[in-house]
C-alpha positions as a Markdown table, in Angstrom:
| # | Residue | x | y | z |
|---|---|---|---|---|
| 1 | Met | -14.8 | -2.7 | 32.5 |
| 2 | Ile | -13.2 | 0.7 | 33.3 |
| 3 | Glu | -14.5 | 3.8 | 31.6 |
| 4 | Ser | -11.9 | 5.8 | 30.0 |
| 5 | Lys | -13.3 | 9.0 | 31.5 |
| 6 | Val | -12.6 | 7.7 | 34.9 |
| 7 | Leu | -9.0 | 7.1 | 34.3 |
| 8 | Leu | -8.5 | 10.4 | 32.4 |
| 9 | Asp | -10.2 | 12.5 | 35.1 |
| 10 | Ala | -8.1 | 10.7 | 37.8 |
| 11 | Leu | -4.8 | 11.5 | 35.7 |
| 12 | Gln | -5.8 | 15.1 | 35.3 |
| 13 | Leu | -6.2 | 15.5 | 39.0 |
| 14 | Arg | -2.8 | 14.1 | 39.4 |
| 15 | Gly | -1.3 | 16.8 | 37.2 |
| 16 | Ile | -0.4 | 14.8 | 34.0 |
| 17 | Gly | 0.8 | 17.5 | 31.7 |
| 18 | Leu | 1.0 | 15.7 | 28.4 |
| 19 | Tyr | -0.3 | 12.5 | 26.8 |
| 20 | Thr | 1.9 | 11.0 | 24.1 |
| 21 | Gly | 2.5 | 7.6 | 22.5 |
| 22 | Val | 1.8 | 5.2 | 19.8 |
| 23 | Pro | -1.7 | 3.7 | 19.6 |
| 24 | Asp | -2.4 | 0.0 | 20.6 |
| 25 | Ser | -5.5 | -2.1 | 20.2 |
| 26 | Leu | -5.9 | -2.9 | 23.9 |
| 27 | Leu | -5.7 | 0.8 | 24.6 |
| 28 | Ser | -7.8 | 2.0 | 21.6 |
| 29 | Ser | -10.7 | 3.2 | 23.7 |
| 30 | Phe | -8.6 | 5.1 | 26.1 |
| 31 | Cys | -6.4 | 6.6 | 23.4 |
| 32 | Ala | -9.6 | 7.7 | 21.5 |
| 33 | Tyr | -11.0 | 9.2 | 24.7 |
| 34 | Val | -7.7 | 11.0 | 25.3 |
| 35 | Asp | -7.7 | 12.4 | 21.8 |
| 36 | Asp | -11.3 | 13.7 | 22.2 |
| 37 | His | -11.1 | 15.1 | 25.7 |
| 38 | Ala | -7.5 | 16.0 | 26.6 |
| 39 | Glu | -6.9 | 19.8 | 26.8 |
| 40 | Glu | -6.0 | 21.3 | 23.4 |
| 41 | Gly | -2.3 | 20.7 | 22.6 |
| 42 | Arg | -1.8 | 18.2 | 25.3 |
| 43 | His | -2.0 | 15.0 | 23.2 |
| 44 | Ile | 0.6 | 14.1 | 20.7 |
| 45 | Ile | 0.5 | 10.7 | 18.7 |
| 46 | Ala | 4.1 | 10.0 | 18.3 |
| 47 | Ala | 6.1 | 8.4 | 15.3 |
| 48 | Asn | 7.4 | 5.7 | 17.6 |
| 49 | Glu | 7.7 | 4.8 | 21.3 |
| 50 | Gly | 11.2 | 6.2 | 21.8 |
| 51 | Asn | 10.1 | 9.5 | 20.2 |
| 52 | Ala | 7.2 | 9.6 | 22.8 |
| 53 | Val | 9.6 | 9.1 | 25.7 |
| 54 | Ala | 11.8 | 11.9 | 24.4 |
| 55 | Ile | 8.8 | 14.2 | 24.1 |
| 56 | Ala | 7.9 | 13.4 | 27.7 |
| 57 | Cys | 11.4 | 14.2 | 28.8 |
| 58 | Gly | 11.4 | 17.5 | 27.0 |
| 59 | His | 8.0 | 18.5 | 28.4 |
| 60 | His | 9.2 | 17.7 | 32.0 |
| 61 | Leu | 12.4 | 19.9 | 31.4 |
| 62 | Ala | 10.2 | 22.8 | 30.4 |
| 63 | Thr | 7.4 | 22.4 | 32.9 |
| 64 | Gly | 8.4 | 20.1 | 35.7 |
| 65 | Gln | 5.2 | 18.0 | 34.9 |
| 66 | Thr | 4.9 | 14.2 | 34.6 |
| 67 | Ser | 3.7 | 13.1 | 31.2 |
| 68 | Leu | 1.8 | 9.9 | 30.3 |
| 69 | Val | 3.4 | 7.7 | 27.5 |
| 70 | Tyr | 1.1 | 5.0 | 26.0 |
| 71 | Leu | 2.2 | 2.0 | 24.0 |
| 72 | Gln | 1.8 | -1.7 | 23.1 |
| 73 | Asn | 4.3 | -3.8 | 24.9 |
| 74 | Ser | 6.0 | -4.5 | 21.5 |
| 75 | Gly | 7.1 | -0.9 | 21.6 |
| 76 | Leu | 9.2 | -1.3 | 24.7 |
| 77 | Gly | 12.2 | -2.1 | 22.5 |
| 78 | Asn | 12.0 | 1.3 | 20.8 |
| 79 | Met | 12.0 | 2.8 | 24.3 |
| 80 | Val | 14.9 | 1.1 | 25.9 |
| 81 | Asn | 17.6 | 3.6 | 24.9 |
| 82 | Pro | 15.7 | 6.8 | 26.1 |
| 83 | Leu | 14.3 | 5.1 | 29.1 |
| 84 | Ala | 17.8 | 3.8 | 30.3 |
| 85 | Ser | 20.1 | 6.7 | 29.1 |
| 86 | Leu | 17.8 | 9.7 | 29.7 |
| 87 | Ala | 14.9 | 9.1 | 32.1 |
| 88 | Asp | 16.6 | 6.7 | 34.4 |
| 89 | Pro | 17.2 | 7.8 | 38.0 |
| 90 | Glu | 21.0 | 7.3 | 37.5 |
| 91 | Val | 21.0 | 9.7 | 34.6 |
| 92 | Tyr | 18.4 | 12.7 | 34.4 |
| 93 | Arg | 15.7 | 11.1 | 36.8 |
| 94 | Ile | 12.7 | 12.1 | 34.6 |
| 95 | Pro | 9.3 | 11.1 | 35.9 |
| 96 | Met | 6.7 | 9.7 | 33.5 |
| 97 | Leu | 3.8 | 7.2 | 33.6 |
| 98 | Leu | 4.0 | 4.4 | 31.0 |
| 99 | Val | 0.7 | 2.9 | 30.1 |
| 100 | Ile | 1.4 | -0.5 | 28.4 |
| 101 | Gly | -1.1 | -2.6 | 26.5 |
| 102 | Trp | -0.1 | -6.2 | 27.4 |
| 103 | Arg | -0.5 | -8.1 | 24.1 |
| 104 | Gly | 0.5 | -11.8 | 24.4 |
| 105 | Glu | -0.2 | -12.1 | 28.0 |
| 106 | Pro | 0.6 | -15.6 | 29.2 |
| 107 | Gly | -2.5 | -17.7 | 29.1 |
| 108 | Val | -4.5 | -15.3 | 26.8 |
| 109 | His | -4.7 | -16.4 | 23.1 |
| 110 | Asp | -2.9 | -14.0 | 20.7 |
| 111 | Glu | -1.1 | -14.0 | 17.4 |
| 112 | Pro | 2.4 | -15.6 | 17.1 |
| 113 | Gln | 4.2 | -12.3 | 17.0 |
| 114 | His | 2.9 | -11.3 | 20.5 |
| 115 | Val | 3.5 | -14.5 | 22.3 |
| 116 | Lys | 7.2 | -14.0 | 23.3 |
| 117 | Gln | 6.6 | -10.2 | 23.6 |
| 118 | Gly | 3.9 | -11.0 | 26.2 |
| 119 | Arg | 5.9 | -13.6 | 28.1 |
| 120 | Ile | 8.9 | -11.3 | 28.5 |
| 121 | Thr | 7.1 | -8.0 | 29.2 |
| 122 | Lys | 7.4 | -8.1 | 33.0 |
| 123 | Gly | 11.1 | -9.3 | 32.7 |
| 124 | Gln | 11.8 | -6.3 | 30.5 |
| 125 | Leu | 10.3 | -3.9 | 33.0 |
| 126 | Asp | 12.2 | -5.6 | 35.9 |
| 127 | Leu | 15.4 | -5.5 | 33.9 |
| 128 | Leu | 14.9 | -1.8 | 33.2 |
| 129 | Glu | 14.1 | -1.5 | 37.0 |
| 130 | Ile | 10.8 | 0.1 | 36.1 |
| 131 | Pro | 8.2 | -0.6 | 38.8 |
| 132 | Tyr | 4.8 | -1.6 | 37.5 |
| 133 | Val | 1.2 | -2.3 | 38.5 |
| 134 | Glu | -1.4 | -4.2 | 36.6 |
| 135 | Leu | -4.8 | -2.9 | 35.4 |
| 136 | Glu | -7.6 | -5.1 | 34.6 |
| 137 | Ala | -11.3 | -4.5 | 34.1 |
| 138 | Ser | -12.1 | -5.1 | 37.8 |
| 139 | Ser | -9.2 | -3.0 | 39.1 |
| 140 | Asp | -9.8 | -0.1 | 41.4 |
| 141 | Val | -8.5 | 2.8 | 39.3 |
| 142 | Glu | -7.5 | 5.1 | 42.3 |
| 143 | Gln | -5.6 | 2.3 | 44.0 |
| 144 | Val | -3.7 | 1.4 | 40.8 |
| 145 | Leu | -2.8 | 5.1 | 40.2 |
| 146 | Gln | -1.9 | 5.6 | 43.8 |
| 147 | Thr | 0.6 | 2.7 | 43.5 |
| 148 | Ala | 2.0 | 4.0 | 40.2 |
| 149 | Phe | 2.4 | 7.6 | 41.4 |
| 150 | Asp | 3.9 | 6.6 | 44.7 |
| 151 | Ala | 6.5 | 4.7 | 42.8 |
| 152 | Ile | 7.2 | 7.8 | 40.5 |
| 153 | Ser | 7.4 | 10.0 | 43.6 |
| 154 | Arg | 9.8 | 7.6 | 45.3 |
| 155 | Glu | 12.2 | 7.3 | 42.4 |
| 156 | Gly | 11.5 | 10.5 | 40.5 |
| 157 | Ser | 11.6 | 8.4 | 37.3 |
| 158 | Pro | 9.3 | 6.3 | 35.2 |
| 159 | Ala | 6.7 | 3.8 | 36.5 |
| 160 | Ala | 4.3 | 1.7 | 34.4 |
| 161 | Ile | 0.8 | 0.4 | 34.3 |
| 162 | Leu | 0.5 | -2.9 | 32.5 |
| 163 | Val | -3.0 | -3.2 | 31.0 |
| 164 | His | -4.7 | -6.5 | 30.5 |
| 165 | Lys | -7.0 | -7.3 | 27.6 |
| 166 | Asp | -10.5 | -6.0 | 27.8 |
| 167 | Ala | -9.7 | -3.6 | 30.7 |
| 168 | Phe | -11.4 | -0.7 | 29.1 |
| 169 | Ala | -15.1 | -0.2 | 28.2 |
| 170 | Pro | -15.6 | 0.5 | 24.5 |
| 171 | Tyr | -15.3 | 4.0 | 23.3 |
| 172 | Lys | -15.4 | 5.4 | 19.8 |
| 173 | Thr | -13.7 | 8.5 | 18.8 |
| 174 | Arg | -15.6 | 11.6 | 17.8 |
| 175 | Arg | -12.9 | 12.7 | 15.4 |
| 176 | Lys | -13.7 | 12.5 | 11.7 |
| 177 | Leu | -10.8 | 11.7 | 9.4 |
| 178 | Asp | -10.9 | 13.2 | 6.0 |
| 179 | Ala | -10.9 | 10.5 | 3.4 |
| 180 | Leu | -7.9 | 10.7 | 1.0 |
| 181 | Ser | -9.6 | 8.6 | -1.5 |
| 182 | Ser | -12.8 | 6.5 | -1.9 |
| 183 | Met | -10.6 | 3.4 | -2.4 |
| 184 | Lys | -10.2 | 1.0 | 0.5 |
| 185 | Arg | -7.0 | -0.8 | 1.2 |
| 186 | Glu | -8.1 | -4.2 | 0.2 |
| 187 | Glu | -9.4 | -2.9 | -3.2 |
| 188 | Ala | -6.1 | -1.2 | -3.7 |
| 189 | Leu | -4.2 | -4.4 | -2.9 |
| 190 | Gly | -6.2 | -6.2 | -5.5 |
| 191 | His | -5.4 | -3.7 | -8.2 |
| 192 | Leu | -1.7 | -3.9 | -7.2 |
| 193 | Leu | -1.8 | -7.5 | -7.6 |
| 194 | Asp | -3.3 | -7.2 | -11.0 |
| 195 | Val | -0.3 | -5.1 | -12.2 |
| 196 | Met | 2.5 | -6.9 | -10.4 |
| 197 | Arg | 4.5 | -9.8 | -12.0 |
| 198 | Ala | 4.0 | -13.3 | -10.7 |
| 199 | Asp | 7.7 | -13.5 | -9.8 |
| 200 | Asp | 7.9 | -10.1 | -7.9 |
| 201 | Leu | 9.1 | -10.6 | -4.3 |
| 202 | Val | 6.6 | -8.8 | -2.1 |
| 203 | Val | 7.2 | -7.7 | 1.4 |
| 204 | Ser | 4.1 | -6.3 | 3.1 |
| 205 | Thr | 3.7 | -4.4 | 6.4 |
| 206 | Thr | 2.1 | -5.4 | 9.7 |
| 207 | Gly | -1.5 | -5.4 | 10.6 |
| 208 | Lys | -4.5 | -5.5 | 8.2 |
| 209 | Thr | -2.3 | -5.0 | 5.0 |
| 210 | Ser | -0.7 | -8.4 | 5.4 |
| 211 | Arg | -3.9 | -10.1 | 6.5 |
| 212 | Glu | -5.7 | -8.7 | 3.3 |
| 213 | Leu | -2.9 | -9.6 | 1.1 |
| 214 | Tyr | -2.9 | -13.2 | 2.4 |
| 215 | Glu | -6.8 | -13.6 | 1.8 |
| 216 | Leu | -6.5 | -12.0 | -1.6 |
| 217 | Arg | -4.0 | -14.5 | -2.7 |
| 218 | Ser | -6.2 | -17.3 | -1.4 |
| 219 | Ala | -9.2 | -15.9 | -3.1 |
| 220 | Arg | -7.3 | -15.6 | -6.4 |
| 221 | Ser | -5.9 | -19.1 | -6.0 |
| 222 | Glu | -2.4 | -17.7 | -6.2 |
| 223 | Pro | 0.5 | -19.2 | -4.2 |
| 224 | Gln | 1.4 | -17.7 | -0.8 |
| 225 | Gly | 4.9 | -16.5 | -1.4 |
| 226 | Asp | 4.9 | -13.0 | 0.0 |
| 227 | Phe | 6.7 | -12.0 | 3.2 |
| 228 | Leu | 4.2 | -10.9 | 5.8 |
| 229 | Thr | 5.8 | -8.6 | 8.3 |
| 230 | Val | 3.4 | -9.6 | 11.1 |
| 231 | Gly | 5.5 | -7.9 | 13.8 |
| 232 | Gly | 8.3 | -5.3 | 13.8 |
| 233 | Met | 6.2 | -2.3 | 12.8 |
| 234 | Gly | 8.2 | 0.3 | 11.0 |
| 235 | His | 10.8 | -2.2 | 9.6 |
| 236 | Thr | 9.0 | -3.3 | 6.4 |
| 237 | Ala | 10.9 | -1.0 | 4.1 |
| 238 | Ser | 14.3 | -2.0 | 5.7 |
| 239 | Ile | 13.5 | -5.7 | 5.2 |
| 240 | Ala | 12.6 | -5.0 | 1.6 |
| 241 | Leu | 15.9 | -3.1 | 1.1 |
| 242 | Gly | 17.7 | -6.2 | 2.5 |
| 243 | Val | 15.8 | -8.4 | 0.0 |
| 244 | Ala | 16.5 | -6.2 | -2.9 |
| 245 | Lys | 20.2 | -6.1 | -2.1 |
| 246 | Gly | 20.3 | -10.0 | -1.9 |
| 247 | Ala | 18.0 | -10.7 | -4.8 |
| 248 | Thr | 19.5 | -8.2 | -7.3 |
| 249 | Gly | 18.0 | -10.1 | -10.4 |
| 250 | Arg | 14.4 | -9.7 | -9.0 |
| 251 | Arg | 12.0 | -6.9 | -8.6 |
| 252 | Val | 11.0 | -6.3 | -5.0 |
| 253 | Val | 7.8 | -4.6 | -4.0 |
| 254 | Cys | 7.5 | -3.3 | -0.5 |
| 255 | Ile | 3.9 | -2.6 | 0.5 |
| 256 | Asp | 4.1 | -0.2 | 3.4 |
| 257 | Gly | 1.7 | 1.9 | 5.4 |
| 258 | Asp | 1.8 | 5.5 | 6.5 |
| 259 | Gly | 2.1 | 4.7 | 10.2 |
| 260 | Ser | 4.8 | 2.1 | 9.5 |
| 261 | Ala | 6.7 | 4.5 | 7.2 |
| 262 | Leu | 6.6 | 7.3 | 9.8 |
| 263 | Met | 7.7 | 5.1 | 12.7 |
| 264 | His | 11.2 | 4.6 | 11.2 |
| 265 | Met | 11.3 | 7.1 | 8.4 |
| 266 | Gly | 15.0 | 7.1 | 8.4 |
| 267 | Ala | 14.9 | 3.9 | 6.4 |
| 268 | Met | 13.9 | 5.9 | 3.5 |
| 269 | Ala | 17.2 | 7.8 | 3.6 |
| 270 | Ile | 19.2 | 4.6 | 3.6 |
| 271 | Ile | 17.1 | 3.3 | 0.7 |
| 272 | Gly | 17.8 | 6.6 | -1.2 |
| 273 | Gln | 21.5 | 6.2 | -0.4 |
| 274 | Glu | 21.8 | 2.6 | -1.5 |
| 275 | Lys | 19.7 | 3.1 | -4.5 |
| 276 | Pro | 18.4 | -0.5 | -5.2 |
| 277 | Ala | 17.4 | -0.4 | -8.8 |
| 278 | Asn | 15.0 | -3.3 | -8.3 |
| 279 | Leu | 12.9 | -1.8 | -5.4 |
| 280 | Ile | 9.3 | -0.4 | -5.7 |
| 281 | His | 8.2 | 1.1 | -2.4 |
| 282 | Val | 4.4 | 1.3 | -2.3 |
| 283 | Leu | 3.0 | 3.4 | 0.5 |
| 284 | Leu | -0.7 | 2.9 | 1.3 |
| 285 | Asn | -1.7 | 6.1 | 2.9 |
| 286 | Asn | -5.0 | 6.4 | 4.8 |
| 287 | Gly | -3.8 | 8.9 | 7.4 |
| 288 | Ala | -4.6 | 6.4 | 10.2 |
| 289 | His | -3.3 | 3.7 | 12.5 |
| 290 | Glu | -6.3 | 1.6 | 11.3 |
| 291 | Ser | -5.1 | -1.8 | 12.6 |
| 292 | Val | -5.1 | -0.6 | 16.2 |
| 293 | Gly | -8.2 | 1.6 | 16.3 |
| 294 | Gly | -8.0 | 4.1 | 13.5 |
| 295 | Gln | -6.2 | 6.9 | 15.4 |
| 296 | Pro | -4.9 | 9.5 | 13.0 |
| 297 | Thr | -1.2 | 9.8 | 11.8 |
| 298 | Val | 0.2 | 12.9 | 10.0 |
| 299 | Gly | 0.3 | 10.9 | 6.8 |
| 300 | Asp | -2.4 | 13.1 | 5.3 |
| 301 | Arg | -0.5 | 16.3 | 6.0 |
| 302 | Ile | 3.1 | 15.5 | 4.9 |
| 303 | Asp | 4.6 | 15.5 | 1.5 |
| 304 | Phe | 5.8 | 12.0 | 0.9 |
| 305 | Gly | 6.9 | 12.7 | -2.6 |
| 306 | Gly | 9.2 | 15.5 | -1.5 |
| 307 | Ile | 10.6 | 13.3 | 1.3 |
| 308 | Ala | 11.4 | 10.5 | -1.1 |
| 309 | Arg | 13.0 | 12.9 | -3.7 |
| 310 | Ala | 15.1 | 14.5 | -0.9 |
| 311 | Cys | 16.1 | 11.0 | 0.4 |
| 312 | Gly | 17.5 | 10.0 | -3.1 |
| 313 | Tyr | 14.6 | 8.0 | -4.6 |
| 314 | Glu | 14.6 | 8.1 | -8.4 |
| 315 | Ala | 11.0 | 8.8 | -8.9 |
| 316 | Tyr | 7.7 | 9.4 | -7.1 |
| 317 | His | 4.2 | 8.5 | -8.3 |
| 318 | Leu | 0.8 | 9.2 | -6.8 |
| 319 | Ala | -2.4 | 7.1 | -7.2 |
| 320 | Ala | -5.8 | 7.5 | -5.6 |
| 321 | Ser | -8.0 | 5.2 | -7.8 |
| 322 | Pro | -7.8 | 1.9 | -9.7 |
| 323 | Glu | -7.1 | 3.8 | -12.9 |
| 324 | Asp | -4.3 | 5.7 | -11.3 |
| 325 | Ile | -2.7 | 2.5 | -10.1 |
| 326 | Ala | -2.7 | 1.0 | -13.6 |
| 327 | Arg | -1.4 | 4.1 | -15.2 |
| 328 | Glu | 1.3 | 5.0 | -12.7 |
| 329 | Trp | 2.5 | 1.5 | -12.5 |
| 330 | Ala | 2.8 | 1.4 | -16.3 |
| 331 | Gly | 4.8 | 4.7 | -16.1 |
| 332 | Met | 7.3 | 3.1 | -13.7 |
| 333 | Ala | 8.0 | 0.1 | -16.0 |
| 334 | Asp | 11.4 | 1.6 | -17.3 |
| 335 | Val | 12.4 | 3.6 | -14.3 |
| 336 | Gln | 15.3 | 2.4 | -12.2 |
| 337 | Gly | 14.5 | 2.2 | -8.6 |
| 338 | Pro | 14.2 | 3.0 | -5.9 |
| 339 | Val | 10.7 | 4.4 | -6.7 |
| 340 | Leu | 7.9 | 5.5 | -4.3 |
| 341 | Leu | 4.3 | 4.9 | -5.2 |
| 342 | Glu | 2.1 | 6.6 | -2.8 |
| 343 | Val | -1.5 | 5.1 | -3.0 |
| 344 | Arg | -4.0 | 7.2 | -1.2 |
| 345 | Ile | -6.9 | 5.2 | 0.3 |
| 346 | Thr | -9.6 | 5.5 | 2.8 |
| 347 | Ile | -10.1 | 3.6 | 6.2 |
| 348 | Gly | -12.2 | 0.5 | 6.4 |
| 349 | Ser | -12.0 | -3.2 | 6.2 |
| 350 | Arg | -14.2 | -6.2 | 6.2 |
| 351 | Ser | -15.7 | -7.4 | 9.5 |
| 352 | Asp | -14.8 | -11.0 | 8.7 |
| 353 | Leu | -11.3 | -10.3 | 7.8 |
| 354 | Gly | -9.3 | -13.4 | 8.8 |
| 355 | Arg | -5.7 | -14.0 | 9.7 |
| 356 | Pro | -3.0 | -16.2 | 8.0 |
| 357 | Thr | -3.5 | -19.8 | 8.6 |
| 358 | Ser | 0.2 | -20.5 | 8.0 |
| 359 | Thr | 2.8 | -20.1 | 10.7 |
| 360 | Pro | 5.5 | -17.4 | 10.5 |
| 361 | Glu | 8.1 | -20.1 | 9.9 |
| 362 | Gln | 6.0 | -21.5 | 6.9 |
| 363 | Asn | 5.6 | -17.9 | 5.6 |
| 364 | Lys | 9.4 | -17.5 | 5.7 |
| 365 | Gln | 10.1 | -20.8 | 4.0 |
| 366 | Ser | 7.5 | -20.0 | 1.3 |
| 367 | Phe | 9.1 | -16.6 | 0.5 |
| 368 | Met | 12.6 | -18.0 | 0.5 |
| 369 | Ala | 11.6 | -20.8 | -1.8 |
| 370 | Lys | 10.0 | -18.3 | -4.2 |
| 371 | Ala | 13.1 | -16.1 | -4.1 |
| 372 | Ser | 15.4 | -19.1 | -4.8 |
| 373 | Arg | 13.3 | -20.6 | -7.6 |
| 374 | Val | 14.0 | -17.8 | -10.1 |
| 375 | Glu | 17.6 | -17.2 | -8.8 |
| 376 | Glu | 18.6 | -20.7 | -9.9 |
């Protein structure tokens, strides 16, 4: 396996000026090492992958340096516009090195939402005319970097390193995140299930949130009728808005995360504009991208309540304990939505946390059946 120090040292010798991106589980050790050892002010965890490309563009304009942008391959979709319309050699010709975690690599078992992403990743890079080289545990780091930087020098524009599973040796961050609460996410979800109605339509965000919600339903012998947003990070609130507009006679509960909400925060402005009276937006905030390694977000440093009010939400509530959840939920009973309930939690999950045993198609059908039963 490759030591992250080896890669970072080699990148610094090649003059990488800035490191930015969205954390990925396959890159978690490298991202953690960069966060701990990159020069002060040279690492930015971006809101989304397109945001990272734009940051890299701006840094090059100011310094002439090449930046590194890291991401999971699912984030390529967020990057297409700035890659093709800004960084491309036919436009501004801005060099940058993309380091891409290859989830769903053909022949490597992965979750359903990653299978197609993995199968088309090389085709996406080919279509964007971005040269790439692969990095695996046995790769010669210098040779891989030489190939990538030769391509950057030749075109003066982006090149990519496609990272295989288990390429990096394990590394744990030295950064200590301040706990926003003593309550873990699974505990908070259990208390939310206690106060929700059986006929509420629930849309939950990607990662461990949906996995824990699924297991809690099973443990409580409750039917699986929630929509689990297993992919499409950042779009949970928009899905919930669409559900709320289509099922106006039902209460819709969006269970979001801070990383997800930040990724496409403009969705909150549209929710505020549309004012779905039947929508409760629950934001589980632990200030971390926990599902992909625990890297920090800015969720612990921004005023989600102020943002919600400015976007047009009708009310904002804050909870950090089981008692808070019960009290604040009761206080929302007669309030017309949209309402934001921020639930502050700490990081941490069970080591034996499983994954849904139903397929995405079965999940969709179960949700639609639940939505239609009460509408009849």
